[in-house]
N, C-alpha and C positions, 0 to 999 in steps of 0.2 A: 751443065758443067760450069757455066759462067758464075752462077750464084754460089756454087760450091767452092770455086777457086778464088772468089773475090777476096778471101781473107789472106791470100798468098801463103798457102801452107808450106812450111819448110820441107824440102826434099833433099836427102843426102844421096849423092852419086859416088860410089866407090868402084873405081876400075883403073887398072894400070895403063890403059890405052888413053893417052891425053886427048887425042882427036875425038874419040867417042865421048869422053867426059864433056868436052866443050860443046859438042853437038847436042848432047842430051840437056845440058844446062841452057843452051839457047832455046831449044824447043819448050822446055818447062817454063823458062822465064817469060817467053812470048805468050804463053797461055795462062799466065797469072800465078805461077808458083814461085817459091823462093828457093832456088837450088843452091846447094853447097857441094863443091867437088872435093874428092880425095883420091890419092893415087895408090894407097895401100891400106891395110887394115888398121894400122896404128893411127894414120892420119884420120881415118874414118871415125875411130873411137874418140880422138881428141876433138874433132869437129862436133861430134854428138855431145860431148861433155861441155863444150864451150858455148853451145847454142843458147841464145837468150830466150828462144821460144821452143816448145817441144817439137822435135822432129817427127812429122807425121808418117813419112814414107822413106824407106831406104832402098835404093837400087844397088845391089851388091853383086859384083862379078864372082862367079863360082871359083875362079882360079886367080888368086892374088899372090904377089911376090912373098909376103911374110906370113900369110895364113890363108886357108881356104875360106870361101864364102860362107860355108855352113858354120864354121867356128866363129866367124865375125857376126853372123846372125844371132848365135847364142849370146855373145857378149853384148850386142846391141839390145837384146830383149832384157838382159839383166839391168841395163841402164833405164829402159823404158818399156814397160809391158805393152803399152798401147801402140808403139811404133810398128808399122806394117813393113815387112821385109819382102822385096821382090828380087828373086835370083836372076841374074843375067848369065846366060851360058851360050857358048858357041856350039854345044852338042846337046840337042834336044832328046836325049836318051830317056827312057822310062826310069832308069835307076836314078838319074839326076833329079827328076821331078819328084819321085817318091822320097828321096833323101831331103829335098827342100821342104816338102810338106811335113815330114816327120819332125823337123826342127822349127815348125811354126810359121813357115812361109806359105801364104795362101796362093801365091802366083809366081810364075817365072816367065821371063821373056828370052826369046832366042835371037842371038845376033845373026845378021845385022838387024837392028831393032826397027820395026815399022813404026813411024811416028803416030799413026792412028791407033795402033795397038798399044803403044806406049801410053798415050793420053787416056785411053779407055781403062787400062789396067791401073795406072796411077790414080785415076779418078775414083775407081771402086775401092782401092786401098785407102784413099783419103777419107771416103765415107765411113769405112770401117773404123779408121782411127778416131774420127769425130764422135762416132757412136760410143766407142769404148771410153773415150775421154769424158763424155757426158755421163755415162754410167758410173765411172769411177768418181766423178765429182758428186753425183747424187749419193753414191755409197758413202763417201767421206762425210758429206753433209749429214746424212742419216746417222752415221756413227758418232759424229760430233754432237748432234742433238741428243742421241741416246746417252752419251757420257754426261752431257750437261744435266739432263733430267735425272740420271742416276745419282749425280753428285748433289742434287738439291735436297735439303732437309724438308722442304715443303712437299706436301702430297698433291699430285695433280690427278684429277678425275675428269673423264669425259662422260656426261650423262645424256640420255635421250630426253625427249620433252616431258616424260613422266617420272624421271629420276632413276631409270635403270642404268647401271654402270656399263659403259662400252669400253672403257680403258681405265686402268689404274697404274700409276707410276710405281717404281720399286720402293719409294718411301713409305708405301702402305705397310710394309713389313716392320721396319723399325718403329714407326709411329703407332700403329694399331695392331700389329701382329698378323695381318692378312697378307697372303701372297698376292701379287698382282692379278694372277689368273683366278684366284679364289673368289674375287669380287665380281668379275665380269658376268653380266646377265642378272645380277641381283639388284634389288632396289636399295639405294643408299639410305633410304629412310628406315630400313630395318635396323640399322645401327645407331640411328639418332635417338637421343634420350626422349622418352614419351612426352615429357613436359615441353620439349622444343620441337616436336615433330610437326604439329599443325603449322606453327610459325614458319618453319623451313619449307613446307610444301607451298605455302602461299607465296613465299619469296621466289621459289622456282617458277611457279605459274606466272607470276608477274614478269620475271625475266624473259620467259618464252614470249610473252605478249609484247613487251616494250623494247626488247633488245638491249644492246649496249652492255655496260659493265656495272655491277652493283657496288654499293658502298660495303665496306667490311662488316661482317656480321659474326657474332660470337654465339656458339652453341656447344652442346655436349654430345660426344660420340663414343660409342662403346668399343673397347678393345676386345680381342678374342678371349682375354682372361676375365671379362665381365666388368672391368674397371672402366669408368667413364672418364674421358679426358676432355678438357675445354679447348676448343679449336677456334681459330678465326679464319673465315673463308671469304673469298671474292668470286663472284660468278660472272662469266662473260658469255653472251649468246653468240655462238658460231654455227647455228643450225643452217644458215644459208650458205655456208662455205663448204663445198663438197669435200675438201681435204679433211675437214673435221666433222662437220654435220652433227654438232652436239653442243651442249652447255659445258664450257670448260670451268672447272672449279679448282681454284688454288687454295690450299688449306695448310695452315701451320699450327703447331701445338703451342698454346699459350697458357697451359695449366700452371706452370711455375711462375710465369710472369704475373698472371692474375692473382695468384696467392700472395706474391710479394706486394703487389699493389694494394690488396686488401689489408695486409699487415701494416703497410705504410699509412694507409688511410685511418686504420684503427689507432695507430700510434699518434697521428696528428690529432685525431678526435679526442683521445684521452689526454693529450697535452693541453688542448684547448679547454677541456673540462677542468683539468687540474689548475690551469691559470685562473679560470673563473672561480673555482672553489677556494684557491689561495687568496684571491682578492676579497671574496666575501668574508672569509675567516679573518683577514686583516682588519677590515672595518668593524666586524662583529667583536673582535677582541678589544677594541677601544671602548665599545659600549659595555662589555662585560667587566672591564677594569673599573669603570665608573660604578657599576652595580655592586661588585664585590667590595670595593673600598667604601662605598656609601653605607653598606651594611655595617661595616666596622665602625664608622663614625656614628651611626645611629645607635649602635650598642653602647657607645660611650656617652651619648647625649640624651637618650630617651630613658625615662625611669623604667627599670627592668620588671614590668608586670609580666605575669605568666603568658598572657595572651600575646602581648607585643613580642616577647622573646620567641614564642613559637612561630609567629608570623615572620620574624626576621630570619629564623632558621630555615623556614620554607623558601624565602627569597634566596638565601645563601645556597641552599641545596640546588635550587633551580639554576642559579647562575653557574655553579660548579658543574652541573650536568651539561649546560650549554658550552662551558669551557672545554669539556671533554670532546664534544662534537666538533668544536673548532680545531682542536688538536688533530682529530681524525681527518678533517678537511685539509689541514696543512700537511699531514702525512701523505694524503692522496696527491696533493699538488706538489709534493717533494719540497716543501718550504719550512718544515719544522727543523729545529736544531738537533743534530745528532752529536753524541759524544762517543765516537767509535774507539774501541780498543781491540787488540788482537785476542780473541777468545776461542775456545774449543767448542764447536757446535754440539758435539756429543755430551760434553759436561753440562751445557745449558739444558739439553733435553733431559738428561738424567735428573738434574736438580728440579725440573718441573714435572717429572713423571707422576708424583703423588698428587699434585694439583690437577693434572689432566684427568687422573682416575676419579677424583672427587666430582668433577663436572659431568662425568658420564653416568648413564643409567645402568641399572643392574643387568640389563639384557645386552650390554655392549662390552666388547673385549678390546683392550689396547695391547698392541704388540710393538716392540721396539726391535728393529734390525739395524744396528748401528755399525758403521765402518770400524774395522779392527784397529786402525791406526789413528793418528791425529787428524782432526778436521778443523784446522785454523782458519778463521775468517776475521776480517776487519769490519766490525759492526758495533752499533750501540746495543749493549746487552738488554736494556729495558725495551727498546723498540723491537729487537729480534725476538724477545720473549713474547711481545704482543703479536708478532707474526705467527709464532707457534700456537698461541692460545686461540687466535682467530681461526686458524686453519682447523684446529681440533674441534672448536665449537661449530664451525661450518659442517664438518664431517658428522658430528653428533646430530645436528638438526636435519641432515639428509638421510638419517636412518630411523624413521618413526617406528619401525618394528624391530629395532635392534640390529646388531651386526658387529662388524670388526673394523677397527681403525689400525692401520699399520703406518708407523713412522720409520722411515729408512734414511740413512745417510751414506754417502760414498764420495769418492774422488773421481772426477771425470775430466777429460780434455775436450774442450769445444774447438773444432777445427773451422777452417774458412768456409767449408761447405755449410756447416751448421749456421754460421753467422749470416751467410747469404740468405738462408731460409728464414732466419729470425733476426731482423736488422737491429733489434734492441740488445742483442747479446754481443759479447766480446770474446775473441778467441783466447785460448789459454787454459790453464789448470783451474778447475772450479770445485767447490764443495757442493754436493747435491743434497738437498733436503726434499724428501718425497713424503707426502701425506696422502694415503689412499683409504677410501671407505667403501663399504659394500652396500651403499644406499641406493636411492632411487635413480641417481644419475640425472642427466639433463639433456635437452635438445640443443641443436646447434645455435638456434636463435637466442636461447638463454645464455649459452656459453659466451657468445660474442659480446654480451652486455654485462658480464659478470662483475667486472671491475669498475663499472660506473658508480659514482656516488649516488646514494639514495635508491639504487635499483635493488629490489629484493623480491624473492619468490615466496617469502613467508607471509602469513596472514597479517592483516593490518594491526599494528600495535605490538607485533612480535619482534621487531628489529628496526634499526635505523637505516639499513642498507649501506652502512659505511665500513663494515668489518673487512670485506675483501678489497674495497677501495683503499683502505688504510694499508693493508698488506701490500698491495701493488705499489703504493707510494714509497713505503719504507724499503722494499726490495730494490726498487729502481734508484732511490737515493743512495743506497748502499753499494751501488755499482753492479747489481745483479739483474736477473730477469726471471720472470715467472711464467709458466705455461700450465694449461689445464687440459686434461684429457677426460672425456666423459661421453657416455651413451645412455639413453633411457633404459633403466632396469639393470645396468651393468656397473653402477658405482661411478666414482670420480677419483682422479689422481691429480694432485697439485705437485708440480715440480719446480723447486726454487733453486736457481744456480747463483751462488755467490763466489766471487773471485777468491781463490785460495791465497791466504795471507802468508807473508814471510815475516820472520822475526819471532821473538819470544812472547809468550802469553803475558798480558799486562792486566793488572787489576785496576779498576777505576779509582780515581782519587776521591776521598771523602773529606769535605771541608768542615772544620769545627765551627759550631755555632758561637756567636759573640755572647759575652756575659750580659751586656746591656745594649739596647737598641736606641737609646737616647743620645743626644749630643748637642753641642753649641757651635759646631763648625758652619762655615759659610758654604752654601750649596747653590749652584746655578742650574736652573731647569730650563731646557729648551724643548718645547713640545707644541706641535701645531694644532692639536685637538684641545679646545678650550676646557672642556669638562675634565679631561684627564689631567691637564696642567693645573687646574684649580684644586683638584683633590690631592695631587702630590704636594702642592704648596701648603694646603691645610694640614695634611698628615705630618709632614716634616716640621711645620711650625709648632704643632702640638707636642712634638718630641723634643723641642728646644732648639732646632736648627734655625739659622738665619738664611732665609730663602729669597732669591730673586728669580722670577720666571719670565720667559719671553716666548712669543710665537715665532718671531722672525729671528733667524740666527745672526744676521748682520747687526741687529740691535744689541744682542748679547755681546758680540765682539766689540762693538763701540763702547759699551759700558766698561768692559775690562780694560781695553786699550787706554781709555781716558783715566783709568785709575780709580773710578768710582766704586768698583767692587772687585775684590781679589778672591775668587772662589777657591775652596779647598777640595771641591768635588764638582764635576760636571755630569749632570743627568741629561741625556739627549736622545730624542727619537732618531732612528737610523735614517728615515726619509723625512726631509724638511723642505719647505718651500724655498726654491732658489739655491739650495746648498745641501749637501748630504751631511749627516751627523759626523761622518769620518772627516770631511773637510773642515767642519766646525772645530772638532777636537784638535786637528793639526794646526789650525790658526791660533787657538788659545795656547797650545803648547810651545809656540814660538817664544812667548814670554815666560811660560811656566812649564818647562820640559817634564817635570815630575807630576803634573796635574793628573790625578786619577779620574778615569772615565767609567761611567755606567751607562751602557746603551740600553734602550728599551724599544721594542717593536712588536707588532703583530706578525711581521715577516722575519722570523728567527733565522731562517737560512740566509736571507739577504744580509743580516747583521754579521753572521759568521764569515761570509765569503765576500763581503763588500769590497770592491776594487781589488779582489784577489788577496786581501790581507787576512790571515787567520785571526780569530778573536777567541781568547780563552773564555770558557764558560763563566768564570767568576766576574767577567767584565760585561756580562749580558744578562738582562732580565726580560723574559718573554711575557708579552701580554696574553691573556689577562693575568694580573697579579693582585694579591690581597694586600692590605695595609701591612700585615705582619711580614709578608715576604719582602715588601719594599724596605721596611725598617731594617730587617736583617741584612739585606744586600747593601744598603747604604752604609751601615755600620761596619760591615766587613770590608768594603772598599776603602773607607777612611782609615781603618786600623791597619790594613795591609800597606797603605801608602806611608803611614807614620812609623810602622815597624821596620 
């Protein structure tokens, strides 16, 4: 009794006999209880409600001034199901005992109350109260744990030492389609992907041996519909704990997360390759400028024997072929200059249909399924035409035994969910270009590398591996994105999404050629590549111009500021040592606001968007260029300034 009453269990005494209440309170207090007295039912209910600790036992007189004890017992049980009610009665009739038992009272005491009987009865009632309170606490804890587990999106499994499932949380349904009871008794490895199964068995065996908690591990597991999902799991050894006696596996679905991480890694890799390709193309363009211009000078200086003329043509053709490769590298790296206009994609496809047909073999069929309305996009028509041709040629090469190519267009709306799955895309209305072939298709490994420069599945000598890399660069620079769907033997579909343009369709401006490319004006040339700078000086000098050239832009500024040379045209590279071409032009225009500028660069995109200032095409000449192209652009710049 002492150990049971040491907690001073609260006991409510309700009786209209003040003397009896005080007597019972004294006895209970003396024996370690915490008694609270009340003289009627209402006081008893108030005391019960105001108690800071749960009332374990209530001694209730059967006859009270405001209600009978049975009614009060019912109301006390509504306040606390665990409280044990003992009826006090002066009449130990059988009817009173039965009525008390029927209303949940396990005991009753007959007045006058014997102290020994009182303590024995209150002690038994207190034990029942504590047991019920403990059971309720356990029940509430179990219910709380159940609700917590059911609310978790993670799947929790308990496995035995060989991988048989002893428990599966309700998340097994939403995640994998299995009901919790469907899995119990089965081996978890039955659902693990065959390629991951041995690895996961070894991890379980290791966890059984060494105990503790594992590092997160990723593997694939099959849903009931046969689709494999990628999950990340952590295993904890609880075999030695009787309450669990198993390996606890906490598992979460990371399929979408891993897909996004892969897309982000691919995008970063492609961007790095693009930067490298653009840098190589920039340096190569300087070399090609020297080659092409030198061929022109040799044409003028060397006696035109047939053999020499043929050799010079071969050099020119080789340099021009190399120039086309650099343009493709710049396109892949999104660094080529675009001249976008609002055009109708359907019109562009129809205009090229005959050309597409000519490049196909007789065993191939071309079908056009074009959108019925307008398909306006803001794009460079020449570059977009190259996208179409490259996709058609790729489809042709994928059908060695013939087949069908389908070009489709449409209007689609890309929502936020699509953008989350494809980070390169932007939400909003888009024009869709789809090119589908019935060819050999490709495996996943090939598809992942498809847009890399110089990657090709063709035989050696059959292609440069830049066609689809160029497509990728042009589409991205035009604000769109491109996806490819393919399976071996089932053909391939390329889907290009370009933002739908607003505004009227605009035709590109065509500039008239000058009547003469010679002149006597003063031209200032600033170029850090010595060979390119020398060739420009020689070519312009032969055409009659007065030329001063510098490697350092500050030397050029000093010459002009000191009045030693007043240029009528500035030819400047975009990227210069210590100063940009734009900054050089701004410095010279302080004294000559109308000074015409012709920028040259292997980084055409950098020239167009340098410091966020748009540059009209007529003020820019992309490397590599020929002597003829340089002469025309110089003459045009001077004439437009004087006109």
